[in-house]
N, C-alpha and C positions, 0 to 999 in steps of 0.2 A: 458619697460625700465629695469625691474628687471628680468633678465634671470632665469628661473626655479623657480619663486615665488610660483607656484602652486604645486611644488614637495615636498617631505618630506625626504630630505637626512638624517636627524637625525634619523628617524625610518626606514631607508633602503628602501625608495621609491624614488630611484634615477631616474628611467626612466619614471615613470608615477605616477599619484596621487592615483591610485587604486591598489589593491593587489589581488593575486590569491586566489581561495578557500582554497588551502593548507595553505596559510598564515593566512587566517581567522580562519581556524581550530586551528592553534597553538595559535593565539591571544585569541580566545574564551576559550580554555582550561586554558590559563594562567589567565583569568579573572574569573574563577570559573564555566564555563559552561562545558558541557559534550562533546564538539566538535560539528561538523556539522552533523545534521541528514539528511539533504537534501539540494541540491542546484538546483535552477531552473533559467535558463536564459530566461527571459521573453522579447522577442523582442530584440532590439538593445541596449537599455540603461538601462532598469529596470531589476535588478537581485534580487532574493529572496533567503535568507539564513535562514534556520530553525535550531535553537539550543535550547536545554533544559538545565536547571540548573543541575550541576553535583551533584551526591549523595556524601555525606561525607563518607569517607572510614571507619570512626570509628563507623558509625551507623550500628546497627544490622539489617539485612534484613531477616526476618523470614516469611516463607510461609507455607501453608498446601498443601501436595500432596495427592490427592484423587486417590486411587487405589483399585482394587479388593483384596479380601482376599488372593488369590493364587498368588499375584504379585511377591513374593520373588522367585518363581520358574522360572521367565523369566529374561533373561539378558537385555531386553528392559528397564525395570524399574531401574535396577542398573546403566545402562549407563546414563539415564536421571538424576538420582540423583547425579551421579559423576559430570556431567556438572554443575548442580546447586550449588553444594558445591564448585566447583572450582572457581565459580564466586562470592563466598562470601555469599551464601544463607544458612540459617539455616532452617532445614526441620522438620515439624511435619507430621506424616503419619496419614491417616484417611481412613475409609471405609464408604460406604453409610449408614450403620446402626449405625454409631457413630456421635456424635455431634462435629463439627469442632471447633478448638480454635477461640475465638472471635477476630475480628479486624485483620484477616489475609487473604490475597489473596489466593485463591485456584487454584491450577493447577491440572486439571483432566487428568488422564492417563487411564481412563476406556475403551477407544477405541483402545488401542494399540494391543490387541489380536484379537478383533472382534468388529463390530459396536454394542455398548451397547444398544441403544434404539431399534434396530431391534430385538435383541435377548432377551430383558428383559421380564421377566414374571411379573405377577401382583404384586407380593410382591416387586420385585426389582424396579418397576416403582413407587410404593407408597413410597419406601425408597428414590428414587430420588426426588420426590416432596417435601418430608419432608426436605431433605438436602438443596434444593434450598432455602427454607424459612429461613435457618440459615445464608445464605451468600448473602442475598439481598443487604446489605449495604456495603459489602467488595468487591464483584465481583469475577468472576471465569473465568479462561482461560482454554478452553476445547481443548485439542489436539486430532485431528481426522485425518482420511485419506482423500485423494484428492476426491473432489466431484464437484467442479465448474471448475477446470482446469485439463485436462488429467485424467478424472475420470476413475477408473478401477473397482470400486465397488460402485454403486449408493446408497447402503444402508447407507453409511456414511453421505449422504445428509440429513438424517432425523434430525440430531442434529442441522443443520442450521435452519430448520423450527422451531424447539423447541426454539432455542436461540432467534430468531426474535420475536417469540410470547412472551417469557418471558421479553424481553426488552420492548415490547409494553404494556403488561398487568401489570408488576410489576415494571417497570422503573428501572431495575437492569442492571448492566454492565456484560453481559454474552458474553464474547469474544470467538471466535473460531479460531483455527490455523490449516489449512489443510496441510498435508505433503504427498508428493508423495511416500516417502519411510521412514520407521522408522529406520534411520541409524544415524551414528555419526554426519553428517552434519545437519540432522534434529534436533537432540538434541541441537546442538549449536544455531540453529534458535529459538528453544523453549525459551532458556534463553534470547536471544536478544529481542524477542517479549514480554516476561515477563517484561523486563525492560521498554519497551514502554508502556505496559499496566499499570504498576505501576505509571507512570507519565502522565497518560491521563488527559485531561483537558476538563471540560464541560463549554462551552461558551453559550452566550444567543441565538445565531442563528446557532450554529454548535455543533454537538455531536462528541465525539471521535471516531476514527476508531476502530471497534470491530470485523471485519472479515478480516482475513489474509490467504493467500494461498502461500506456498513456492513452486515455480516451476522453473525448469531449472536454478537454481543458484540465483534466486532473489525472493524477497517477493512482492507479488501482493496484492493490496487493491482495493476494489470496489469503483468506481467513476462513476458519471453520466456525459454524454456528449451529449448536445443537437445537433440534426441533422435535416436536412430538408428532409422530406419523399420524396418529389418530386425529389430532387437532388439524393437521394439514388436510387430511381427507375430508374432515368435516367442513372445512372452509370451501371445498370444491363441490359441495352439495348443491341442490336446487336453489336458485336465487329466490324462489318463493318462500323459502324457510324464514322464520322470524329471526331478528337479531336483537341482542341485548347489549347495553353499554357495559364494558368490562375495563379493568385497569391492569396493565401489564406488571407494574410494580407499585404496591401500596404507597401512597404519599407523593408519587410523581405524577402530577396531573397530565404531563405531556404524553404519558403512556395510555391515556384513555382511548379506547377504540370500540367500534361496533363489532361484536363477535356473533357469528352465525350459530344458532342453536337448533336442535331438533324441534319440530313442531309439537305442540302439546297434544296429548291423546284426546280423543273425543270424550266429552263428559258423559258419564253414565251413572246410574244408580244415585248414591248419595254424595257424589263428587260436587265440589263447589269451585268457582273461579274467583280468585282474589286479584284485583287490579291495583298495582302500586300507583300512588299519586305523587309521591315525593321520595327521593332517595338522597341521603346525606353523602357528600363526597369527602368529608374529612376522614383521613385514614386513622385517626386516633379515636374518634367517636363516630360510630356508624348508627344511624337511626333510619328507620323506615316506617312510614305512615301508610296504612292500608285501610280500605273499607270494603 
């Protein structure tokens, strides 16, 4: 009886009760959040939006940059520092043989010229161990080369094993960021990931993301996805096998896909073959006509 009672004309929801992600981004920023970090459309009705509280601009963001003694000779380091300062960070510089300032996140640039762990001598490795003890409570973001995606130098992968060991044994937040190229875009990503690392949250059943890889214009994080081994083995069978149209989740048409199936047995005796002519796609009412 009341036309449009479910709309919101006052707040500019004239055509429908819900709003776009772009509108959510503006509304969240106006409410003190940092905008949308991620949007996921989960099926047809359920949508997930992730946003973090915004940092107050007047707050000082001071960090420690770990670099080798000869860092001033390379433009890599100055470019990273310029990006950090441009985003409002105040920087303290430190080397492995120095004690870092207390209560500050550390950004390591030791891998920018060469894989540090692979080339480290005994003295440098002992200095690394001592340095880690000083930052157990504050955390460290280690910038390194590509190792898990489009790897060009597998020696960079050594820091991944070290980071995972330190997380397990010392319960410290040792994050890694893999870059395919140490260039201007890579330095911008370093600052973006540093912001995420600063606002990491430890929950009862979930730890924060601590491994990042920047590849082909996007940041990748490691996630686990359960699979059926028998289904995967079936997918790798002979391409001459027939395929049938299958749906991954009933009701979600975007999950339709061709699934490889085992060939039918040879007809013998009183076996008959039935050929489907039409198949209903409605997940509520399924109908099949055969002859």
